[in-house]
LOVOFI-331164 format. One line per field, with one value per residue: x, y, z of N, C-alpha, C in turn; residue number from 1; chain. Coordinates in steps of 0.001 Angstrom, whole numbers, plus 500000, padded with zeros to 6 digits. Layout:
# residues N
n_px <- [X/...]
n_py <- [Y/...]
n_pz <- [Z/...]
ca_px <- [X/...]
ca_py <- [Y/...]
ca_pz <- [Z/...]
c_px <- [X/...]
c_py <- [Y/...]
c_pz <- [Z/...]
nr <- [NUM/...]
kette <- [A/...]
***
This chain:
# residues 245
n_px <- [492642/492750/492190/492994/491882/492285/489982/487604/485601/485281/483858/485101/487630/486816/485689/488013/489524/488047/488281/490999/491022/489672/491506/493585/492376/492053/494714/495705/494241/493543/493474/491199/490040/489085/487860/488267/487496/489030/488000/485060/483448/481729/482607/483457/486436/485771/483429/484364/486184/484504/483185/485224/485697/483269/483678/485150/487939/491365/493442/494301/495577/496474/496454/497584/496628/498607/500967/503175/504616/502940/500828/498336/499131/500743/499256/496361/495075/496062/494834/492063/491949/492740/490501/488681/489555/488544/486155/483923/485417/488818/491612/494587/496681/498423/500210/501014/503759/503579/503430/505580/508859/508680/509793/507923/506296/508098/508701/506204/505903/508010/507084/504705/505781/507358/505342/503963/505870/506180/503596/503116/505264/507788/511016/513509/515902/515530/513859/512282/511338/508829/508147/505313/504292/501693/502059/502860/503271/505144/508509/509930/508321/508394/511101/511187/509730/511413/513660/512565/512189/514854/515673/514075/515207/517546/516550/515230/515680/516079/516504/516506/515205/512813/511463/508260/505642/502155/500828/501402/504142/507353/509295/506575/504357/503786/506018/508231/507691/507909/510606/511950/511058/512297/514939/515854/516782/514992/512439/510226/508097/507301/504786/504409/501839/502100/500116/497591/494939/492246/490939/490120/492591/494260/492981/493468/496245/496468/495242/497055/499210/498211/497966/500684/501447/500192/501626/504140/504316/506014/506932/506241/503912/503086/500896/501326/499758/498271/499013/496993/494579/496420/497932/500574/500532/498859/500558/502638/501313/500543/503077/504043/502230/502519/505103/504896/503521]
n_py <- [485836/489318/491397/494572/497184/500466/501713/503107/505330/504573/502391/500422/500158/499237/496739/495507/495350/493467/491331/490790/489991/487560/486118/485944/484468/482018/481372/481092/479056/477085/479148/481482/484377/487669/490515/494039/497532/500644/503198/504851/502566/499396/495972/497282/497571/496784/495287/493180/492082/491099/489155/487317/486542/485291/483004/481574/481858/481642/483391/486488/487712/490799/492401/495058/496435/498067/500037/501359/502207/504398/506901/505445/502766/502989/504249/504676/502160/500424/501765/501383/498609/498216/499256/497300/495274/495939/494775/492068/489777/489207/488703/487134/488967/490111/492450/492709/493851/496639/496280/497363/496961/494284/491321/490220/492389/494124/492540/492586/495310/495650/493895/495188/497487/496418/495136/497367/498637/496645/496488/498913/499153/500404/501811/501050/502427/505121/505897/507052/506408/507269/506906/507009/507826/507682/509542/511082/512549/511269/510766/508356/506698/508137/507867/505116/504817/506095/504449/502122/502948/503181/500517/499463/500802/499401/497084/497270/498075/501082/504600/506353/506456/508071/509519/510534/512294/512258/513863/515799/515463/516063/515629/516907/515230/516713/518450/516703/515410/517538/518243/515901/515737/517944/517266/516607/514281/512235/510249/508840/508612/506718/506467/505212/504492/503940/502266/500408/499927/500869/504226/507579/508785/507442/508221/510972/511043/510074/512208/514342/513382/513440/516209/516953/515715/517269/519603/518851/517852/516374/514234/510956/510044/507562/505780/503284/500206/500100/498271/496359/493612/491216/487928/488076/490165/489049/487001/488477/489631/487312/486274/488281/488047/485358/485418/486421/484475]
n_pz <- [513023/512763/510235/509465/507640/506155/505188/502900/500945/498413/496115/494518/495705/498219/497583/496684/499026/500543/498817/499046/501709/501494/499935/501778/503794/502508/502181/504798/505867/508448/510264/511291/509541/510004/508486/509073/509309/509675/509305/508044/507203/507756/508560/511768/513841/516584/515999/514367/516127/518164/516666/516268/518919/519387/517981/519669/519767/520888/520825/519287/516316/515287/512281/510689/507682/506198/504444/505497/508698/510612/512039/512177/512564/514828/516831/516413/515702/517845/520021/519616/519778/522424/523659/522935/524550/526964/527342/528351/528100/528105/525953/524791/522544/519611/517537/514194/512104/509776/506149/504682/503485/502735/501088/499240/498651/497406/495178/493901/493277/491427/489484/488684/487486/485395/483950/483041/481377/479429/478434/477125/475486/476169/475975/478137/478562/478126/480091/483064/486443/488719/491959/493901/497019/499517/501560/504648/507931/509399/509945/509790/508221/505845/505191/504867/502499/500701/500807/499764/497105/496344/496460/494424/492289/491876/490909/488492/485036/484316/483575/485832/489213/491096/494136/495237/496990/497704/499586/502607/502815/501384/498362/496320/493987/491488/491522/491322/488883/487097/487472/486635/484001/482879/482638/480143/478912/479043/477805/478506/481298/483999/486326/489468/491518/494783/496282/498002/497144/494885/494760/495860/496117/494300/491922/492045/491761/489150/487827/488369/486952/484357/484072/484081/481729/479815/480128/479301/476428/474772/476129/477204/479506/481791/483858/486220/487370/490659/493730/494588/495241/495471/495346/496302/498138/500049/500837/502021/504221/505638/506282/507993/510117/510965/511845/514354/515649]
ca_px <- [493378/491956/492797/492478/492101/492034/488606/487461/484241/485320/483280/486090/488622/486202/485615/489378/489922/487417/488872/492267/490713/489353/492774/494336/491658/492411/496136/495976/493591/492904/493400/490089/490362/487960/488240/487709/487863/489292/487170/484035/482594/481664/482645/484460/487327/485034/482493/485129/486757/483442/482932/486274/485424/482126/484194/485910/489374/492148/494404/494018/496681/495995/497295/497254/496874/499222/502257/504242/504246/502729/499867/497330/499745/501373/498345/494919/494644/496238/493856/490770/492112/492721/489097/488043/489991/487818/484897/483776/486438/490120/492231/495934/496728/499641/500011/502126/504314/503089/504062/506879/509686/508649/510223/506793/505859/509090/508488/504993/506195/508825/506213/503807/506543/507708/504096/503651/506806/505869/502274/503133/506438/508705/512458/513914/517069/515104/512698/512417/510222/508517/507392/504490/503713/500548/502601/502428/504240/506070/509782/510339/507547/508937/512374/510855/509328/512607/514496/511906/512522/516252/515715/513494/516174/518522/515861/514709/516625/515616/517516/516550/513993/512624/510383/507381/504540/500947/500454/502019/505588/507986/508718/505257/504391/503995/507397/509150/507433/508490/512064/512412/510768/513211/516321/516197/517202/513964/511328/509092/508065/506304/504400/503879/501124/502371/498869/497037/493665/491673/490289/490281/494009/494736/492428/494157/497578/496265/494966/498298/500018/497634/498342/502087/501511/499822/502705/505324/503721/507017/507282/505133/503657/502270/500653/501252/498722/498592/499319/495772/494401/497272/498437/501826/500187/498387/501759/503351/500546/500653/504427/504128/501429/503100/506351/504539/502756]
ca_py <- [487001/490513/492175/495937/498102/501881/502078/504091/505475/504113/501044/499499/499922/498403/495366/494965/495002/492207/490286/490432/489238/486191/485489/485658/483393/480792/481075/480705/477778/476827/480389/482300/485769/488595/491854/495183/498807/501670/504381/504978/501433/498220/495858/498028/496712/496114/494298/492010/491503/490308/487983/486340/486006/484383/481748/480962/481843/481779/484471/487273/488399/492011/492651/496319/496417/499367/499885/501868/502455/505808/507102/504388/501559/503250/504726/504545/500763/499938/502365/500706/497243/498303/499432/495986/494455/496347/494039/491020/488737/489626/487631/487498/489430/490798/493242/492528/495054/496973/495511/498001/496447/492827/490888/490017/493723/494582/491751/493043/496628/495425/493277/496208/498370/495669/494954/498634/498833/495672/496774/500082/499105/501480/501548/501365/503313/506528/505909/507314/505939/508077/506158/507976/507367/508439/510675/511357/513385/510419/510719/506963/506219/508807/507218/503777/504948/506435/503248/501239/503439/502850/499079/499278/501317/498344/495891/497473/498741/502385/505642/506726/506267/509166/509376/511680/512049/512979/514867/515833/515237/516589/516497/516546/514599/517672/518960/515671/515197/518668/518143/514795/516074/518988/516793/516645/512990/511252/510230/508182/508643/505821/506853/504064/504843/502874/502199/499059/499762/501998/505215/508978/509116/506952/509086/512260/510845/510000/513565/515116/512863/513986/517626/517014/515321/518433/520593/518346/516965/515560/513114/510031/509746/506351/505396/501833/499757/500031/496900/495590/492386/490239/486885/488474/490953/488066/486319/489387/489741/486046/486172/489193/487510/484100/485737/486693/483345]
ca_pz <- [512596/512501/509156/509625/506535/506446/504850/501833/500420/497029/496041/493954/496744/499258/497056/496625/500386/500929/497975/499667/502921/501088/499556/502999/504473/501798/502391/506179/506119/509743/511055/510783/509229/510005/508040/509797/508695/510681/509068/507007/506870/508618/510017/512514/514629/517664/515460/513934/517346/518793/515822/516568/520262/519271/517445/520766/519506/522127/520615/518086/515645/514623/511103/510014/506242/505972/503785/506348/510088/510972/513109/512294/513131/516115/517877/516183/515818/519219/520939/519453/520294/523893/524047/522800/525677/528167/527392/529352/527934/527604/525181/524327/521153/519177/516319/513262/511489/508432/505066/504471/502385/502668/499744/498332/498219/496434/493958/493234/492699/490228/488490/488142/486602/484190/483194/482383/480275/478380/477866/476238/474634/476544/476001/479505/478626/478116/480987/484495/487267/489900/492969/494626/498271/500030/502299/506011/508644/510152/509211/509546/507077/504658/504881/504374/501104/499908/500728/498807/495764/496070/496168/493095/491317/491600/490405/487146/484139/483841/483735/487243/490005/492033/495113/495440/497930/497315/500596/503942/502746/500178/497329/495803/492671/490397/491561/490821/487462/486358/487553/485788/482603/482415/482526/478728/478362/479371/476853/479126/482758/484581/487679/490210/492747/495753/497038/498036/496451/494156/495601/495446/496035/493008/490883/492119/491182/487703/487342/488384/485855/483126/484025/483667/480327/478997/480226/478605/475413/474090/476997/477426/480916/481933/485248/486408/488284/492085/494136/494437/496030/494801/496239/496945/499324/501036/501347/502918/505469/506345/506836/509132/511214/511447/512533/515752/516212]
c_px <- [492421/492708/492190/492872/491771/490572/488571/486003/484142/484853/484287/487130/488088/486133/487000/489879/489335/487917/490213/492045/490400/490611/493571/493694/492002/493849/496396/495264/492901/492797/492265/490513/489071/488450/487568/488228/487952/488344/486113/483036/482576/482163/483757/485371/486571/484070/483225/485758/485732/483160/483978/486062/484270/482535/485075/487398/490114/493230/494041/495300/496085/496970/496863/497611/497374/500595/503405/503713/504146/501627/498859/497915/500241/500391/496881/494429/494868/495218/492497/490842/492084/491302/488344/488370/489293/486483/484920/484889/487716/490792/493638/495895/498118/499320/501234/502575/503593/503923/505441/507611/509766/509027/509078/506251/506818/508905/507276/505193/506972/507973/505297/504547/506916/506478/503766/504566/506511/504562/502326/504396/507453/510146/513003/515069/516692/513926/513105/511175/510061/507621/506628/503896/502548/501011/502015/503533/505267/507388/510252/509611/508049/510249/512151/510496/510533/513533/513890/512238/513952/516406/515184/514478/517196/517887/515328/515699/515995/516687/517634/515203/513934/511459/509589/506292/503325/500626/501318/503520/506090/509065/507370/505394/504554/505423/508373/508942/508041/510015/512601/512206/511758/514662/516788/516595/516224/512825/510063/509215/506927/506040/503799/503178/501292/501214/498354/495823/493280/491018/490552/491748/494604/494249/493120/495555/497486/496033/496233/499233/499518/497969/499785/502241/501154/500922/503957/504871/504730/507450/506039/505040/502713/502124/500537/500065/499207/498745/498111/495717/495132/497726/499750/501569/499676/499573/502496/502634/500700/502023/504583/503399/502094/504444/506119/503901/503623]
c_py <- [488138/491350/493565/496788/499525/502236/503170/504182/504982/502657/500026/499148/499046/496950/494718/494568/493654/491043/489830/489625/487781/485432/485065/484501/482040/480382/480536/479427/477698/478065/481253/483763/486582/489966/492927/496449/499895/502852/504089/503818/500374/497008/496701/497046/496054/495045/493022/491309/490597/489042/486906/485727/485006/483033/481017/480850/482093/482845/485191/487923/489603/492343/493960/496230/497797/499144/500327/502166/503951/505850/505985/503151/501789/503649/504389/503108/500224/500509/501680/499289/497243/498501/498100/495101/494835/495626/492925/489978/489331/488423/488055/487944/489997/491558/493101/493863/495370/496267/496041/497406/494921/492392/490692/491354/494268/493852/492249/494420/496464/494816/494310/497121/497662/495418/496215/498861/497882/496003/497902/500159/500202/500988/501998/502359/504785/506751/506253/506802/506895/507245/507160/507336/508241/509701/510787/512122/512570/510287/509301/506399/506860/508152/505832/503823/505242/505230/502250/501656/503078/501366/498814/499736/500255/497099/496048/498297/500008/503420/506121/506493/507378/508857/510670/511277/512859/514103/514720/515540/515789/515622/515982/515923/515608/518211/517959/515436/516313/518574/517057/515132/517074/518529/516748/515318/511867/511381/509639/508320/507735/506254/505624/504552/503705/502827/500771/498915/501025/502961/506618/509365/508647/507850/510454/512163/510766/511398/514411/514658/513405/515466/517784/516660/516475/519487/520175/517345/516069/514343/512258/509699/508547/506026/503880/501482/499876/498557/495976/494333/491215/489163/487242/489342/490031/487323/487188/489517/488470/485891/487060/488610/486274/484315/485990/485485/482469]
c_pz <- [512279/511465/509157/508427/506933/506250/503797/501432/498979/496955/495507/495013/497859/498809/497027/498010/500795/500069/498551/500939/502585/500658/500787/503768/503835/502093/503801/506592/507464/510626/510510/510614/509245/509546/508887/509148/509754/510545/508001/506915/507966/507834/510631/513255/515786/517149/515047/515133/518037/517991/516061/517953/520229/518681/518462/520449/520825/522015/519327/517587/514905/513499/510448/508534/505827/505348/504680/507751/510343/512036/513278/512979/514551/517210/517616/516375/517230/520204/520838/520011/521821/524396/523952/523997/526994/528315/528422/529274/527357/526940/524776/522858/520867/517901/515435/512671/510185/507356/504705/503268/502423/501243/498760/497820/497161/495107/493182/492604/491391/489117/487858/487154/485308/483318/482411/481190/479121/477671/476845/475387/474898/476521/477353/479583/478652/479070/482415/485204/488444/490805/493833/495874/498682/500742/503694/506714/509424/509382/508915/508339/505789/504229/504306/502890/500223/499751/499746/497377/495387/495749/494763/492011/490930/490978/488982/486332/483564/484150/485179/487894/491045/492980/495200/496433/497486/498297/501831/503955/501421/499687/496841/494416/491538/490350/490960/489336/486620/486333/486627/484317/482032/482315/481077/478119/478692/478364/477455/480646/483214/486011/488361/491474/493751/496746/496989/497128/495688/495143/495086/495288/494712/491882/490870/491521/489660/487131/487317/487274/484520/482969/483551/482197/479398/479016/479462/477536/474701/474917/477208/478914/480994/483418/485341/487301/489729/492466/494011/495298/495373/495795/496934/498177/500419/501652/502351/504258/506291/506993/508062/510345/511814/512149/514016/516443/517092]
nr <- [1/2/3/4/5/6/7/8/9/10/11/12/13/14/15/16/17/18/19/20/21/22/23/24/25/26/27/28/29/30/31/32/33/34/35/36/37/38/39/40/41/42/43/44/45/46/47/48/49/50/51/52/53/54/55/56/57/58/59/60/61/62/63/64/65/66/67/68/69/70/71/72/73/74/75/76/77/78/79/80/81/82/83/84/85/86/87/88/89/90/91/92/93/94/95/96/97/98/99/100/101/102/103/104/105/106/107/108/109/110/111/112/113/114/115/116/117/118/119/120/121/122/123/124/125/126/127/128/129/130/131/132/133/134/135/136/137/138/139/140/141/142/143/144/145/146/147/148/149/150/151/152/153/154/155/156/157/158/159/160/161/162/163/164/165/166/167/168/169/170/171/172/173/174/175/176/177/178/179/180/181/182/183/184/185/186/187/188/189/190/191/192/193/194/195/196/197/198/199/200/201/202/203/204/205/206/207/208/209/210/211/212/213/214/215/216/217/218/219/220/221/222/223/224/225/226/227/228/229/230/231/232/233/234/235/236/237/238/239/240/241/242/243/244/245]
kette <- [A/A/A/A/A/A/A/A/A/A/A/A/A/A/A/A/A/A/A/A/A/A/A/A/A/A/A/A/A/A/A/A/A/A/A/A/A/A/A/A/A/A/A/A/A/A/A/A/A/A/A/A/A/A/A/A/A/A/A/A/A/A/A/A/A/A/A/A/A/A/A/A/A/A/A/A/A/A/A/A/A/A/A/A/A/A/A/A/A/A/A/A/A/A/A/A/A/A/A/A/A/A/A/A/A/A/A/A/A/A/A/A/A/A/A/A/A/A/A/A/A/A/A/A/A/A/A/A/A/A/A/A/A/A/A/A/A/A/A/A/A/A/A/A/A/A/A/A/A/A/A/A/A/A/A/A/A/A/A/A/A/A/A/A/A/A/A/A/A/A/A/A/A/A/A/A/A/A/A/A/A/A/A/A/A/A/A/A/A/A/A/A/A/A/A/A/A/A/A/A/A/A/A/A/A/A/A/A/A/A/A/A/A/A/A/A/A/A/A/A/A/A/A/A/A/A/A/A/A/A/A/A/A/A/A/A/A/A/A/A/A/A/A/A/A]
***
């Protein structure tokens, strides 16, 4: 299995990606897992592809470590894989779907939100949740994020759940935070960064949350943990891959 991550210059996020790869390797047992990164770092997809060929594998399952299907899943990764197939040895391969709304992902989101409420002692009746997606220009991916928020709304006991995007889609996080804060009946706002790993994007979301907190000092803003290298993410990836096997 070729596990393809986006790649980040953030050292914590990089370590988390490789930690998840190890979790997945343990879970799959007899299926070898090679991690690869689309941008910024090594091993690259061609390097990991060659490593699998050197192990004399007879088929490769390409698993994009992506939350939603957009440009990377639809074009960038397939293009690099096709280039790998131009080498001396061609091999059957398939590509699994992004994680999207896999039940294990939904379970982990709900867990992160409940952990946050329990940790800081928040009363759910006066609480709103803002789900923050990375954002992209793909309308299907945007819809996927909004549907995820709607599912979460039915799984946790809070006043309301809103969707925001950090970039390339609307509404933006500052816009949603201001709108929710001005409703007048919310005392707590939990911001869930729907991200796999630590990185600049997570830090930017934390900063925008801190800015909103200064603008609305009577409301408590709390940022939940991102998804991280959790066994539930490994389960979701394994399920996606084995569905194609």
